[in-house]
N, C-alpha and C positions, 0 to 999 in steps of 0.2 A: 594557177592556169585561167584566164578570163575565160567562162565559161559561153558567151554570148559571142559568136564571132561573125554574124551576120553584118556583111560590108554596105554602105551607105553610099549615099552618090557619087559621093569622092571617090569611091572605090576601095576604100581603106575601113575597117572596121576596129572596138577594142581590141582585138588583138593583134593590131597590126603595131609595128614596133618603130623606133626614129629613124632605124638605117632603112627598114621600106618604105618610107613615107616621105624621106629624102634622099633616097637612090636616085645619082644622074645627075643632082642638083650642085652646082659649081657654087658657093659663097664666094669665090674670089674675088675682093675688094669689097667686102661688107665686113664692118663693125657688129658684133652682140655685146650690149652689154648686160650681163646675168646679176639681176640683184638677190640678194637672199642668198648668200654663197657662204651659207654653213655644210659642214660636214651633210648632214640632211640632205638637202638640197642639191647638192655635188652627185649624192648619191645618186641620183635621177638620168645622170650622163648627160645634162645638158649641154656645158663646155664641150665636153669630148664630142658629141654628135655633132655641133656647130663648126668644131676646129676641123672635123675629119670631112666638111664639106670646106673646108679651107678659107671658113671666114673666122676674122680676129674677136678674141674674145674678152673680154674684161669682165672681174666678178667681184664688185664689190658688195661690202658686207650690208645688212640691215642699216637703215638711218631712223634714229628716233631724233624728233624735233624739240620735245618738252617732256620732263619729267612727269607733268600732271596729264596727261595724256592717255586717257584706255589702254592698256598695253596690246589688246588685238586691234583695234584700230590705227595706235601706231604704227605699230610693226608692220599691218598687212597692207594699209593706204596712207598712211600719211606721209612716212618714209619712201615710197616709190612718186607719190604727188610730189612733192619738191625737189625729188630729183630727175624728175620725169619734166619738172619745170626749168629747172638749170640748163638741161640740156635742149629745151626746144629750138632756140633763135641757132642753135649749131645743126641739129637737124633739119631744118629747114633750109638755111644757106647748103648743106651739103646733100640735100635731094635737088636743089635749084641747078648748081655747080654739076654735078654729077648725072644728073637727070636719072635717076636711080630711085626708086621707090624707097621711102624709108616705113618702117614698120613698128610700131608700139604694139607689144602683145602685154595684156596683164592675166596672170593664172588669176582666176577665182577659183569657185568650186560651187556644187550643187548644195552646198551647204547655206549659200547664200538664202535660201529659200525659208532658210530657219532664224531667218533673222527679227529683228522687234517687230510687234504692228505696223507700228509706225515706218518701219524703214531704218532711217537713218534717229537718232537720239539727240538730234542738235543742240536740246539744251539741256541735256542728261547724259553727256558724254562720258562723263567721273560721277553719274549717281550708283553709289556704290551698294544701297538699299535696295534696290531694284535689278542688280544684276544678276545676268544669267551666263555662263560660260558657253553656251549652246549658243544661244542668240547674240552675243557679244562676237565671238566667232563668225555669225551669219550676216552680224551686220558689216564689219568689216570685208566680209566678201562680195554683199551687195554692194558696198563701195568700189571696189575692183570695178566691178562690171557698170556704174555708174560712169566712173571715172571715163573709161576707156569711150562711153559713148557719149561723152559732151568732147573732149578731145577730138573723136571722129567727126563732129557737128563744127567745132569749130576749125579743123584743117581743111572740112570742103569750104566754109565760107571764106576762107582765107587763099583758096585757091591752090595750095601746097600737096605735093604730091606724098602725103604721107596718111599712111592708115593707123588706125586703134581699134583693136579688139580684146575679146576678154574671151577667156574657156576654163574649162573644168577637167583636170588633168584624169581624173581617174581616183579611184582608192588604192594607196599605194602605202601598203603595211611597214617597207624596209623603210621608209621617210622618218618612221617614228613621230609623225605630225600628232598622233592620238596617244603619247606618250603622258600627258597630265591630266586623261581621264583612266585609270587603269581599266575598268571595269570593259570600257568599248574595248581599248585596247587588248586587252585579254582576247576578247569575243574575236576582235579581228585577225589575231595571229591565230586562232585554232579554223577559221574560216577561208585564212588570205589563199592560198592554193587551189581552192575551189573558185571564191568569187571577185577574189581582187587582181591588181595587173602587177607585173613585174615591174623592175626601172624602166627596160627599155622600151614596153608598152606605156607606162607613166607618162615617158621622155616624149612618147609619138605626137600627142595633140600641140605640144607648143613649139615643137621643131616643124609639124606640119605649119601650123600658121603663121610660124616667123622666116619660111625659105619656101614653101611650094607653091609655085605658079597659079595653081586653082584659085589660090586668095589674092591674087593680084587685084587693086581697087575695088577688096571689097573690107568694109569698115561697118565700126557699129554693131558687130555682128556678136554673136556668143557660140561659142563651138563645143564640142563635147566628141572623145573619140574620131577624132578627125573628121567630123561632119559638122554642119550647120547644124543650132542647136536652140529649143526656145528657154528663153529665160523665164523669171517669175514676172507679175506684171509689176511689180513696183520696178525692179530691172530695167523696164525700157518706160520709166515715168522721165521723162525730159525736166520736167519742174524740178523734180527730187534731182536731177543730176547736175543742174544748174544751181540749185540751193548747195549742193556738195560742194561744188568747185568754190564757190563765194566763199563756202564756212571753212574751209581746206585753205585758203588763200590768208584767212585770219590768222590760220593758226602756224603759219611759214612763213608772213611777212616778217623782216627785221622789225623790231619793237623800236 
């Protein structure tokens, strides 16, 4: 059980569950596409909670574009970037025709604060000599925030009713995301019941940002514990976000 239950301005806290943050919300007529649909991410209960609110759910697996892209960056950013770009025109036309707001929700992490010093290593994305597992993960999670911010900027410029936000879901040991870091994973399991979230709590912020009316019209923001939060300075760097967008395009455009 999470030990910090203080509620934020939204009325929710780190203890809030997905069921609580979506109570009374009807998702009829909405379609949710949930990427990274491995057993671990399904354990968060995201498709289930969206279905409870009558939204249809599609859950494609991770997408990788090139074999030589660093795994964390390719899995956590490039695959999602490509899929989002492939869906953009459909999302725009749907938003116009239905007059319902579309939402892009990128699941990032507080781990984005531990990226490489320069943020994104555009010229050394596959440099094995200076590779750091923690920094590589941080880089990929920083990319999630920058991607959402650049999307938000472009949606605003185009005048389309689609928002883009990013979030930190919280530390959830049952997802096994730390399985490749045996020491950290062991410590996490020891203290999990005291300082980490269970699955319903871990799904809360994603469901909140995807469905809650409090988030209507909010774009280019970062959330944690179903409340607005402050990301790192690098995560708010507009120049870095644009550079990442252009770099990602070069990796995903047909050769």
